[in-house]
N, C-alpha and C positions, 0 to 999 in steps of 0.2 A: 392336467391330465391331459390324456391321448383321446382323442373321439373315437368312438366303435362304429365303423362302417360296415356294412354288410356287403356281400358282394353284388348284390343289386342296386344298393348306393352308387359304387365304386362304377357299376356299368351305366348308371344313368350319367355321372358324373363325368365320365371318359368317353363317351360316346361321341360327343361333338369332335373328337380329336382322331379317333379310331376308324379304320374303314369296319363298312357293314360285317365284315365276314369275323371280325375280332366283337362283335359286341355283346356275343354271348359267351366269351373267355372266361377262364377262372385267373383272378389276379392273386399275385402275391403281395401280401401287405405287410411291412416292415415298419414297426415302432421301435425297434433296437436297431440302429445303425452300427455297431460295432465291427460287425465284420462287412465292411463295404464293398466287397469282392461280390457278396452275394446279391448287391443290389444292382440290378440290371434293367436294361431298356423295356419299357411296358409295365413294370411294377410300379406299385405305390407307396410313398413312405408317407406316414402321418405324424406330424408334429403339434401337438396340444391339440387345438379346434380346425387345422389345417391339414390338408392333403393334398399332395405332389404326384404328379404324373411323372417317371424319369423317363427321359428322352435319351441323352448321348452321356457319355464322360467326356469330361474336357480334356483338350491335348496341348502339350505344351507347345508354344508358339514361335521360337526363334532358334537359330544358331544349330540347326541343324537335327533338331528335336521336335520336328512337327509332328511325328507321328508316335512319339511317345505319352501315352495315354495316362491321366491324372486320376487315377479310379476313385479317389476319394473326393473328386468334383465332380457334380453330376448337374448338366442342363435338366431342367423341367418344367411342367406348366404345372402353376397354381389351379387347382381345381375350383375354388371359389370366385375366383377373378379372372381365368385364363390368361394371367399375366405370364411371360416367361421369367425363370429364377435360375440363379447359380445356388447350388445347394453344396457347401462343404464339410465334410464329415471330417471327424476327427482322425488326423492320420500325424503321427510323433516321428521326427527324425532329426539327429545331431549331427553336425560336422564343424571342422575347422578351418577357418578363412584366414589368409596371410594378405597384408597390404603393406610393402615394403618389410620391415620388419617387426612390424605390430602383429599382433596373433587376437583373432576374434572366434570366439566359443558361440556358434548360431545353432539355433533349435526353433524348432514349429513351436506357437503357443497358441493354441484356438482359444483361450481365455484372454490372452492379451487381443487378438482381431475382435473377440466380442465387446472387449471395452472400449476398443475405437470406433467400432460402430455405433455406439451411443454417442461418444463424444462429436462426433463428425456428421450427426444427423441433420443436421441442418447448414453442413458447409458445403459448397457446390464444387468443389475440387476434390471429391472423393466420391470412392462408389459408397453406397447406402443400402442398407438393409438392417437386420435385428438376428439377436442369437436367441437358442432356445435349446434345453434339455431335452434329450430323447427319454426312451421310460428306462434306460440303463445310466441316465446322468452324462450322455456324451452332450459336449458343447456343440450343436449344429449352428453353422451359420447360414442364413436365408438371405441371398443377395440380390437387389434389382439388377436385372439385365443393362447391359448399357449398348445402345444402338449405335455403332460408330467403330473404328477401326483406331490401333495402337499407334502411338506416336512412331514407333520401331517401322510399322506396315507404311504409314504415311510419308514419310521419309524416304523408304526405300523405294516407293512407287515412283518418285518423281522424274521425270524424264527431261530435265534440264540441265544446263552448265552449272558449275559450282557458282562463279560469279554473277551470275544471273538470279540464281538461288539466294547468293548473300545480299543482293543490294534489294532486292524484291521480295522476297519470301521471309526472309531472316527476322528482321525488324518486328513482324507481328509474333514470329516463332517465338522471339526470345521474349517479348511481352509475356505472352502466356506460360512460358516455362517458369519465369519470374513468380507468377499466380502460383505455381506450383512449388517452387521454393518458399514462399511465404506458408503455403498450406502445411509442408512439413515443418516450418518455422512453428506453428500452431501446435502442431503436436508435440514438439520438443517443450513448449511453454507450459505444456500440462503433462511433462513428465513423461511424455509417451515416444516411441520411435516408429517410423515404419518400418525398416529391418530389411527390406527386399527392394530397394531401390534401384529399377530397370527402366530402360524406356521403352520395353514391353509392358510395361504396369502404370502406365499413363495412357489412358483412353481419351479420343476425342470425340465427344459426344455431340451426335448429329443433331439431337434436338434441341440443345440450347449452347452449343458452340464451345464448351468449357471444356478444358483439358483437367482430367480426374482419375485420380492414385486410384488403383486395385490392391488387392492382395498385400493386406499386412499381418498377416499371420507369423511370419517370421519373427524371432527375436534374436539377440544377442547379448553377449557379456564382453566387456572390454573395460578395464579398471582406470585407464587415464582420462578419456573423453566419452562418456557413455553416447554422444552422438555422432561421433567422428565415422561410424561404417554409414551411417545415411549421407554425411556430407561428402565422403568419396563417390558414393552413389552420383551424387548430384552432379558432381564433376564429369564423371564418366558419359552422363546423359551430354551435360553440356558440350563437351569433345565430339562428341557425334553428331550433334546440331549445327556447331559451327562447320564442321566438315562435310555435312550433308552426307553422312553415312562415316563408318570407320576408314581410316586411312590405314591400312595394314602394309606391315614391311615388305609382305611377300609379292603386294601389287606393284610397288614401287618399284622392285628389283625388273619387273617386265614392262612398264608404263614409263616411270619415270626415274631412269638409275641416278640422273644428274641430283635430283632432291635427295634421294639417298644417300648420295656420297656426302650429301654436308650435314647429315643428321649425326649425331653423338649419343652415346646410352642416356645421356640426361632427358634428351627430347621425346621420350619414349614414356607410354603412359604408365603410372608405378603400380597401377592393379593388373593392366592387361600389357604385358611388356611387347607383342607384335604390333600394336596399337601408335601412331605418332598422336601428341600431346602438342608438340611445338608445330601447331599449324600455320605458321606465319613463312616458315621455311618453305611449305609446301604452296600455299595461296597467299603473296608478299602483300596484296591487297588489304590484309585483316588490320584492322586496329591494334596498335602496340596495346594501347589499353585492353582489349580482348583477350590479347595473347598472353599478358600477363597474368590472367587470371586462371587462362589455361594451364600455364606453368607451374600452378600450386597445386596441380595433380600429376606432374610427371615425376620421373624418377630423381632429375637434378633439383627437386622443390627444396629450399631451405626452411620452409614453415606452412604449416596447413594451416585452412581455416578452421574456427573454432566453433563456429555457430551460423546459423543462416542470415544473420543481421551482417555481419562481414560481407558474406558473398553478395548478398542483393546490393549493398550499398556499391560494392563495385561495379555489378552489373547495370546499377542505375548509371553511374558514370558514362557507360559505354552507350545506353539505352538514350541518354539524353545529348549525346554527342552531335 
């Protein structure tokens, strides 16, 4: 049941975060989140016994989409505790994705994310939170805010050469990434999928130094191997980490045409055809055992990983070299 709060109650609860000039304002209070466009800055959302002061809409974080607002994802303050939360409202979308000649039907599933939040409540490598139905039955997820930066941002902000990175920083990064792979394996062992594995969906938690998966509301359908989409996502992240960023064809044309001339179609990433997967042709000091793993995610791959255990076994050999 949603708590019934008066305007006076709300004013008292929000006074700590609002300037004095707004202490007597009239608040819009939402207990039905169906129309998330109506829920705006300074509004209050009530879910069960808890109330949240809405601050900002979240934004897409990479690939030139920094200004793309996600109106169904809100930053908010828990008015009971003062803690910062991410509130994810119900938003449905569907699309088709292709990896090589494999087709995946992808869709958002708030119910799936709610299940996984329960499953990973005690797992250090995932975001935490809970789900609750609003008064109209929408499955709203209330997520604990993670203080830190995405793996995408961390790697992108490094100001060192690749060889120094590979020998000095990559071993620890690989160890943390392997924890993330194990965490995805944990989901698969329980019949679940992450569904949207990207490097900006791993956050480096500055409080406990853990790598943590976020945003698992995407689901997908594929009849041959239900976990294959997740595995290709892990491969894309690994290529990004080994390369200290994406090695793009267009950049090689300007900066390293000799390496570009050595590449063939089979050396490219099977998902993103403008990225190089065969990084040993760019960085000759990479171990062959590591490059073999990368090539399982290339256009020239003869077979693909079927589960996280296979990937972890191969990564373990690299780690123990």
